[in-house]
N, C-alpha and C positions, 0 to 999 in steps of 0.2 A: 505494500499499500503504498503511498506517496506522501510524504511529508508536505506541511505547510512551509512556505519559504520566508523568513522572515526578515531576512538581510541580504539583499540580493546581488548586493556589491562581494558579498564573498563565495558568490556561486561559481565555480570555476567549467564545469560540464553538465550539460545536461540531457536527458534523451527526448527525442520527437518521436511519436509515433509516423510510421512513413506514408498512414494515408491523410495525416495532416500535413506531412513537408508536398504530396502531392497535391492536398489543397492549396498551400500557402503558394506554390510554383504556377499553380492555373492560375490563381485571382490576380497574381504579380505579372505573370507573363516576362514580356521584356523590359520591366523595370529593376531586377535584379541580376544579381551573378553569381552562381553557386557553384560549389564545384565538392567534390568526396575526394577524401584524400585516403584510400584504401589502405596506408601504411597505419597511419595512426588514427584511423575510424573517427575522423573528423569531418565534417560539413561544415563550408566555409560560404556564407550569404553575405552579400552585399547589394548596397544599392548601386545600378548602374550608371555612370557620369552621362551627365550630359556632352561633353566633350574628352575622348580619351588623351589629345593633347595636351589639354589643360591639367588631365588629374595627373599623366604621367611625368609634366614638366617637371625637371629639376629631381628626378630619380638618378644614382649612380655620379653623383657630386661630390 
C-alpha cells in the first residue's frame, strides 16, 4: 500500500503505472520529450523547448 507523501522535497524516486504514463504521453503529445533509460530504469520527461537553438545555446562552453 502506498504511503502519503508529506515532504515532496525529499522524494528521490517514484513509480508511475504504465497506463498512467501512456495517458500522460497521449494528452501532452508533442509538448514533451521523454526517454527511458533501460540501464538505470529511469524515465526522463521534460517540456519540449520552443527553440532547440535557444535551449542548447551555451552548452559545451
